C-alpha positions in Angstrom: 8.6 41.9 -5.2 5.3 39.7 -5.2 4.9 36.4 -3.9 2.1 33.8 -4.6 -0.1 32.8 -1.8 1.0 29.4 -2.0 4.7 30.1 -1.4 3.8 32.1 1.3 2.1 28.9 2.8 5.2 26.8 2.1 7.3 29.4 4.0 5.1 29.8 6.9 4.7 26.0 7.0 8.3 25.6 7.3 9.0 27.9 9.8 6.0 26.6 12.0 7.7 23.1 11.8 10.9 24.4 12.8 9.5 26.4 15.6 6.8 24.1 17.1 6.2 20.7 15.4 8.9 18.6 17.3 6.7 19.1 20.6 3.5 18.9 18.7 3.8 17.0 15.2 0.0 16.9 14.9 -0.3 20.7 14.3 1.7 20.3 11.1 -0.1 21.6 7.9 0.2 19.4 5.2 1.0 21.0 1.6 0.4 19.1 -1.4 1.3 19.8 -5.0 1.0 17.6 -7.8 0.9 14.3 -6.0 3.8 15.5 -3.7 4.0 16.7 -0.1 6.5 19.2 1.1 8.9 17.9 4.0 10.0 20.5 6.1 13.7 21.1 7.1 15.1 19.6 10.6 17.7 17.7 12.6 17.1 14.0 11.9 18.1 11.7 15.2 19.2 8.9 12.7 19.1 5.4 13.7 17.8 2.4 15.7 14.9 3.0 18.0 14.5 -0.2 20.2 15.9 -3.5 20.9 15.0 -5.0 17.3 17.8 -2.6 15.9 20.6 -4.3 13.9 24.1 -3.3 13.9 23.8 -1.6 11.0 21.1 0.9 12.4 23.5 2.2 15.3 24.8 4.2 16.6 22.1 6.8 16.2 23.5 10.1 15.1 22.0 13.8 14.0 21.8 14.8 10.3 20.5 18.2 9.0 17.8 17.9 6.5 16.7 20.4 4.0 12.9 20.9 2.9 12.1 18.9 0.1 8.9 17.5 -1.9 8.0 13.9 -1.9 5.5 11.6 -3.5 2.7 10.9 -1.3 2.7 7.5 -2.4 5.0 5.0 -4.0 5.1 5.1 -7.7 2.0 3.0 -9.3 1.7 0.9 -12.0 -0.4 3.5 -13.9 2.4 6.0 -13.4 5.1 3.6 -14.6 3.0 2.9 -17.5 2.8 6.5 -18.6 6.4 6.6 -18.4 7.2 3.3 -20.5 4.8 4.6 -23.0 6.1 8.0 -23.3 9.8 6.9 -23.5 9.4 3.2 -24.7 11.7 2.1 -21.6 12.6 -1.5 -20.9 13.2 -2.4 -17.5 15.9 -4.8 -16.3 13.7 -7.6 -15.7 12.6 -7.3 -19.3 15.8 -7.7 -20.9 18.2 -11.2 -21.5 20.8 -11.3 -18.7 24.2 -10.4 -19.5 26.4 -13.0 -17.9 29.7 -11.0 -18.4 28.6 -8.4 -16.5 26.5 -10.4 -13.7 29.3 -12.5 -13.1 31.4 -9.2 -11.6 29.3 -9.5 -8.8 29.4 -13.3 -8.0 32.4 -15.2 -6.2 35.5 -15.8 -8.5 34.8 -18.9 -10.4 31.2 -19.2 -10.3 29.9 -21.2 -13.1 27.9 -19.9 -15.6 24.1 -21.2 -15.4 22.4 -22.6 -18.5 21.6 -20.4 -21.1 17.8 -21.1 -20.8 18.2 -19.3 -17.3 19.8 -16.3 -18.5 16.4 -15.2 -20.3 14.5 -12.2 -19.1 12.9 -12.4 -15.9 12.9 -11.7 -12.2 12.5 -13.3 -8.6 8.9 -14.0 -7.5 8.1 -15.0 -3.9 6.9 -18.3 -3.4 5.3 -19.6 0.0 6.9 -22.7 1.3 4.9 -25.9 2.1 6.1 -25.9 5.7 7.8 -23.8 8.4 11.3 -23.6 7.9 14.5 -21.6 9.1 14.7 -18.0 8.3 18.4 -18.0 7.4 18.1 -18.9 3.9 16.2 -16.4 1.6 16.7 -18.5 -1.5 14.3 -21.0 -0.2 11.3 -18.6 -0.9 12.7 -16.7 -3.9 12.3 -18.2 -7.1 13.9 -16.9 -10.4 10.7 -17.0 -12.8 11.4 -16.6 -16.7 8.7 -13.9 -17.7 8.5 -11.9 -14.9 8.3 -7.9 -14.8 6.8 -5.2 -13.6 3.5 -5.9 -16.0 3.5 -9.7 -14.9 4.9 -9.4 -11.2 4.2 -12.9 -10.2 5.4 -14.6 -13.7 4.2 -14.6 -17.6 0.6 -15.5 -16.2 -0.2 -12.9 -13.7 -1.1 -9.0 -14.8 -1.6 -5.7 -13.8 -4.9 -5.3 -15.5 -6.8 -4.6 -12.0 -3.7 -3.1 -10.0 -3.3 0.1 -11.8 -3.4 2.2 -8.5 -1.1 -0.9 -6.7 2.6 0.3 -6.3 4.8 -1.0 -9.2 7.1 -4.0 -8.5 9.8 -5.9 -10.3 11.7 -2.6 -10.4 15.7 -2.7 -10.1 17.2 0.5 -9.0 18.2 1.3 -12.4 14.7 1.4 -13.7 13.6 3.7 -10.6 16.5 6.0 -11.2 15.4 6.3 -15.1 11.7 6.9 -13.9 12.7 10.0 -11.5 14.9 11.3 -14.3 12.2 11.4 -16.6 9.8 12.6 -14.1 12.5 15.6 -13.2 12.6 14.2 -9.5 15.1 11.8 -8.0 15.1 9.2 -5.5 15.5 10.0 -1.8 18.5 9.8 -0.2 18.3 7.3 2.9 18.5 10.2 5.6 15.8 12.0 3.7 13.5 8.7 3.8 14.0 8.1 7.3 13.2 11.9 8.2 10.2 11.7 5.9 8.6 8.6 7.3 9.0 9.5 11.0 7.0 12.6 10.2 8.4 14.7 12.9 8.1 12.1 15.8 11.3 12.0 17.3 12.7 8.4 18.3 9.3 6.7 17.2 9.7 3.2 16.0 7.1 3.4 13.1 5.7 5.7 11.0 2.5 6.3 13.4 4.2 6.1 16.5 5.2 3.3 18.9 2.4 1.2 19.0 2.7 -2.6 17.9 1.8 -3.1 14.4 -0.6 -5.7 15.2 -2.6 -3.6 17.9 -5.2 -1.2 17.5 -6.5 -0.2 13.6 -4.5 -1.6 10.7 -1.6 0.6 10.0 0.2 -1.2 6.9 0.4 -4.0 4.5 2.6 -6.9 6.0 2.8 -10.5 6.7 0.3 -12.0 9.1 1.2 -15.2 10.4 4.2 -17.7 10.2 6.7 -16.4 7.4 7.0 -17.6 4.7 4.8 -20.4 5.4 1.4 -19.2 6.2 -0.3 -15.8 5.7 -3.6 -15.3 7.2 -4.2 -12.2 5.1 -6.2 -10.5 7.6 -5.5 -7.2 6.1 -7.1 -8.8 2.9 -3.9 -8.9 0.8 -1.2 -11.6 0.3 0.9 -9.2 -2.0 0.3 -5.5 -2.9 -2.4 -3.2 -1.6 -3.8 -0.5 -3.5 -2.2 3.1 -2.7 -3.7 4.7 0.4 -5.3 1.9 1.7 -3.9 2.7 5.2 -3.8 5.9 7.0 -1.0 8.6 6.3 1.9 9.5 8.8 1.7 13.2 10.1 3.6 14.5 7.0 0.4 13.1 4.9 2.6 10.3 3.0 1.0 6.8 2.6 2.9 3.3 2.8 6.1 4.3 4.5 5.6 1.2 6.2 4.9 -2.1 4.5 3.5 -2.7 1.1 6.9 -2.4 -1.1 10.4 -2.0 0.0 11.6 1.6 -1.7 15.0 2.2 -3.3 16.9 5.1 -2.2 19.9 6.8 -3.9 22.8 5.8 -1.1 25.3 2.7 -1.3 24.5 0.4 1.5 27.5 0.5 3.6 26.5 -1.6 7.2 29.4 0.4 9.1 28.6 3.9 7.7 26.8 4.7 10.9 30.1 4.7 12.8 31.8 6.9 10.7 32.2 10.6 11.2 30.9 11.3 7.6 27.3 10.2 8.5 26.8 12.9 11.1 27.1 15.5 8.4 24.4 17.9 6.5 22.2 15.3 4.5 24.2 13.8 1.3 24.1 11.0 -0.7 25.8 8.7 1.8 29.0 6.5 1.2 30.8 6.5 -2.3 30.7 2.6 -2.3 28.9 -0.2 -0.4 30.3 -2.6 2.0 28.4 -5.8 3.3 30.9 -8.5 4.5 27.7 -11.1 4.0 27.5 -10.1 0.3 31.6 -9.2 -0.4 31.4 -9.5 -4.0 28.3 -7.2 -4.7 27.5 -3.7 -4.2 24.0 -2.9 -3.0 21.9 0.1 -2.9 19.5 0.8 0.1 15.9 -0.3 0.0 13.8 1.2 3.1 10.3 0.8 4.4 9.6 -3.3 4.4 6.9 -5.0 2.2 4.1 -7.2 2.6 6.5 -9.9 3.3 7.9 -8.6 6.7 6.8 -9.2 10.2 8.5 -9.2 13.7 9.8 -12.7 13.2 11.5 -11.9 10.2 12.5 -8.5 9.3 10.6 -6.1 10.9 11.0 -3.7 8.0 8.5 -1.6 8.5 10.6 0.1 11.3 11.4 3.8 10.4 15.5 3.0 11.0 15.3 -0.4 9.7 17.9 -1.0 6.5 18.4 -3.4 3.9 20.1 -3.7 0.7 19.7 -5.2 -2.7 21.8 -5.0 -5.9 20.8 -2.5 -8.7 20.2 -5.3 -11.3 17.5 -7.1 -8.8 14.1 -7.2 -9.7 11.5 -8.6 -7.1 7.7 -8.8 -6.6 8.0 -6.9 -3.4 10.1 -3.7 -4.2 9.0 -0.5 -5.8 10.0 3.1 -5.1 8.8 6.6 -4.4 10.4 10.0 -5.7 11.5 13.5 -4.2 12.1 16.6 -5.7 14.4 19.6 -4.4 12.6 22.6 -3.1 12.6 25.4 -5.9 12.8 22.4 -8.8 8.9 22.2 -9.0 8.6 22.9 -12.7 
């Protein structure tokens, strides 16, 4: 039987990581193909790493991860445009709202909004005029008619000069559709965290433990008093171009900040306490559970965005988990894809 040099390198890389990279992850050799990188198998110590960890990040538990391929960047506007041009796909944000469907995720007897608000649109971040309490996200998210992936901040905005930025205003349904078209899939939550850690067990961030505000610029995040004042010391108020910051040990860019990334799992805030959490990597729970949103099923989002800082959500921590409803588009939410080993064609 003949093996190509390429696949020999893959086998050797996986073996080498299993044998030695836990103690010296910097020795890991990155293998790239078609904009993806090979993520080795291993045992993930999943969950919160410091005092910032929320209850839904605990307890830490072991999950066995198989090798897989992962997009080295978040899916860009250019890549998503190629998908849309090939398929004529219409995103959730570009469709008029189906009230009968929407009300199923709302408290009983929620009044129907005026038809003028049920037009196609999405949520857009709006900085406040003064400091406010951080317990009401509705104060800084504005429903915007005409906002979609091509007009992320509203109908007057565009992506003309942002084709290498991550695509946003993407609902989970949109991300899943793109992944299927590309012969890929969305990552499980465990796969995402394993890839973000880059072989650095119990590290707080993809780059290690150094605070995000110290040293060299590490990610696109909110610098200042959220949601009122952003100093933009990194040069970006919203998204940054892909590869603006150094990659992690596995060669993945923007695993922290820039945009939140969809995972395939339902968000169950109690899942880590269940025995099924400590099994070989799966798609997680069969349904979501979040007492703060009892009528809404949410999918997991990971990695934080340009709106995160330590005073608000510290979303750029490896273990940070949040959720969003499958039909929600926001201008800080995107995705990246994975592919199973042996499914490269």
